C-alpha positions as CSV (number, residue, x, y, z in Angstrom):
1,M,12.0,-33.5,83.3
2,S,15.2,-31.9,84.4
3,D,16.5,-28.4,83.7
4,L,19.1,-29.8,81.3
5,D,19.8,-28.0,78.1
6,I,20.5,-30.3,75.2
7,F,21.5,-29.1,71.8
8,I,21.7,-31.5,68.8
9,Q,24.3,-31.1,66.2
10,P,24.9,-33.2,63.0
11,T,28.3,-34.9,62.4
12,P,29.8,-35.8,59.0
13,N,28.3,-39.2,59.5
14,P,24.5,-39.1,58.6
15,N,23.9,-41.9,61.1
16,A,25.5,-40.0,64.1
17,L,24.3,-37.0,66.0
18,K,26.0,-35.1,68.8
19,F,23.9,-34.4,71.9
20,I,25.6,-31.4,73.5
21,L,24.7,-31.0,77.1
22,D,25.2,-28.0,79.5
23,K,26.8,-30.5,82.0
24,P,29.7,-32.8,81.6
25,V,29.2,-36.5,80.8
26,K,32.9,-37.5,81.0
27,D,35.4,-35.4,83.0
28,N,38.6,-37.1,81.8
29,G,39.2,-38.8,78.5
30,S,36.4,-40.4,76.4
31,S,34.4,-43.6,76.4
32,T,33.1,-45.5,73.4
33,Y,30.5,-48.2,73.8
34,R,29.5,-50.7,71.1
35,T,27.3,-52.9,73.3
36,P,25.4,-52.5,76.6
37,M,27.8,-55.0,78.2
38,E,30.7,-52.6,77.7
39,C,29.0,-49.8,79.7
40,G,29.9,-51.2,83.1
41,N,28.3,-49.0,85.8
42,N,27.4,-46.2,83.4
43,E,23.7,-46.3,83.8
44,L,23.1,-43.5,81.4
45,A,24.9,-45.4,78.6
46,V,23.1,-48.7,79.5
47,N,19.7,-47.0,79.2
48,L,20.6,-45.3,76.0
49,F,21.1,-48.7,74.4
50,T,17.5,-49.6,75.3
51,V,16.4,-47.1,72.7
52,R,15.7,-49.2,69.5
53,G,18.1,-48.3,66.8
54,V,21.1,-47.1,68.9
55,D,24.2,-48.7,67.6
56,Q,27.1,-47.0,69.4
57,L,27.8,-44.3,72.0
58,H,30.7,-42.0,72.6
59,F,31.0,-39.9,75.8
60,F,33.5,-37.0,75.6
61,E,33.4,-33.8,77.8
62,N,29.8,-32.6,77.6
63,V,28.9,-34.5,74.4
64,I,27.2,-37.8,73.8
65,T,27.6,-38.8,70.2
66,I,25.0,-41.5,69.2
67,T,25.4,-43.6,66.1
68,K,22.2,-45.3,64.9
69,F,21.5,-48.2,62.7
70,N,20.5,-47.3,59.1
71,Y,17.0,-48.8,59.5
72,E,15.9,-46.3,62.1
73,S,15.1,-42.7,61.4
74,W,16.2,-39.8,63.6
75,D,12.6,-38.6,63.8
76,E,11.7,-41.8,65.5
77,I,14.5,-42.2,68.0
78,E,15.6,-38.6,68.8
79,P,12.7,-37.9,71.2
80,K,13.4,-41.2,73.0
81,I,17.1,-40.4,73.3
82,M,16.2,-36.9,74.7
83,E,13.8,-38.5,77.2
84,T,16.5,-41.0,78.3
85,I,19.2,-38.4,78.7
86,N,16.8,-36.2,80.7
87,T,15.8,-39.1,83.0
88,F,19.2,-40.6,83.7
89,M,21.6,-37.6,83.5
90,P,20.7,-36.3,87.0
91,M,22.1,-39.5,88.5
92,H,25.1,-39.7,86.1
93,N,28.6,-39.3,87.6
94,S,30.8,-37.6,85.0
95,S,33.9,-38.4,87.0
96,Y,33.6,-42.1,86.4
97,E,36.8,-44.0,85.6
98,E,37.2,-47.1,83.6
99,Y,39.9,-49.3,82.2
100,D,41.4,-47.7,79.1
101,P,43.0,-50.3,76.9
102,E,44.7,-47.6,74.8
103,V,47.1,-46.9,77.6
104,D,48.4,-50.5,77.6
105,R,48.4,-50.6,73.7
106,R,50.6,-47.5,73.5
107,K,53.1,-49.0,75.9
108,N,53.8,-51.7,73.4
109,L,54.1,-49.6,70.2
110,S,57.2,-49.2,68.2
111,P,59.0,-45.8,68.3
112,E,57.7,-45.1,64.8
113,L,54.1,-45.8,65.7
114,L,54.4,-43.7,68.9
115,A,55.7,-40.7,66.8
116,I,52.8,-41.1,64.4
117,E,50.3,-41.4,67.3
118,E,51.7,-38.1,68.8
119,I,51.1,-36.3,65.5
120,L,47.6,-37.7,65.2
121,D,46.9,-36.7,68.9
122,R,47.8,-33.1,68.0
123,T,46.1,-32.9,64.6
124,I,43.5,-35.4,63.5
125,R,42.2,-36.9,66.8
126,P,40.6,-33.7,68.3
127,G,38.3,-33.4,65.3
128,L,37.4,-37.0,65.2
129,Q,36.7,-37.3,68.9
130,G,34.7,-34.1,68.8
131,D,32.4,-35.9,66.3
132,G,32.2,-39.1,68.3
133,G,35.0,-41.1,66.7
134,D,38.6,-41.9,66.7
135,V,41.4,-43.6,64.8
136,Q,43.8,-46.4,65.9
137,T,47.1,-47.1,64.2
138,L,47.6,-50.9,63.7
139,S,50.9,-51.2,61.9
140,Y,53.7,-49.3,60.1
141,E,55.9,-51.2,57.7
142,D,57.6,-50.2,54.4
143,N,56.1,-46.7,54.6
144,V,52.6,-48.1,54.8
145,L,50.4,-47.2,57.9
146,L,47.4,-49.3,58.5
147,I,44.6,-47.7,60.5
148,K,41.2,-48.6,61.9
149,Y,38.4,-46.0,62.5
150,Q,36.5,-46.2,65.7
151,G,33.1,-44.9,66.9
152,A,31.1,-42.8,64.5
153,C,34.0,-42.6,62.1
154,G,33.7,-46.3,61.3
155,T,30.5,-45.9,59.4
156,C,31.1,-42.3,58.1
157,P,31.4,-41.8,54.3
158,S,33.9,-39.0,54.7
159,S,36.3,-41.1,56.7
160,T,37.4,-43.0,53.6
161,T,38.0,-39.9,51.6
162,G,38.5,-36.4,53.1
163,T,39.7,-37.5,56.6
164,L,42.0,-40.2,55.1
165,E,43.5,-37.7,52.7
166,A,44.0,-35.1,55.4
167,M,45.7,-37.7,57.6
168,K,48.0,-38.7,54.7
169,A,48.9,-35.1,54.0
170,I,49.7,-34.2,57.6
171,L,51.8,-37.3,58.1
172,R,53.7,-36.7,54.8
173,D,54.4,-33.2,56.0
174,E,55.3,-33.9,59.6
175,Y,56.6,-37.5,59.6
176,N,57.6,-39.1,56.2
177,P,57.0,-37.7,52.7
178,D,56.7,-41.3,51.4
179,I,54.0,-42.5,53.9
180,D,50.8,-44.1,52.6
181,V,47.8,-44.6,54.8
182,Y,45.2,-47.3,54.4
183,I,42.2,-48.5,56.3
184,A,42.7,-52.1,57.4
185,P,40.2,-54.6,56.2
186,E,37.6,-55.8,58.8
187,W,38.1,-59.4,59.8
């Protein structure tokens, strides 16, 4: 075992926990992985997916947020996750870089969506990312903003109520008093 300190903290999503380390896991930006194939050369992430029940991973600063499938209990998988982190963290390079599709996506957004993204970057996103999730704007037309939750937020009960209402209130205050915000249906 390593001399790594790991603290576990709940998130608003009962199927997601934050594993807070005393060392960084991602120096710049964040990474969300939904499958082992998305992990690239991130061996720590690849090996976390070998723990039965792990659904998604989110690396941000010194936090790994792990979302599990409903059928597994935290009592069963938490020790295996801790063992995997302790085993692979010493070889992990927190300065890894990877392609970020968000950079390209934002280059193609309308001025209205860019303004909304800037507000979300300042207000809503830090909290969501701190809990292992995010939000993506999809379209804005006739005062209706369609969004999609990502990471731990996608399966979180509070994302469809409290977070959505907070987002609506902030955007009505800072952008357009008539805006409505809806979660886009999954296809």
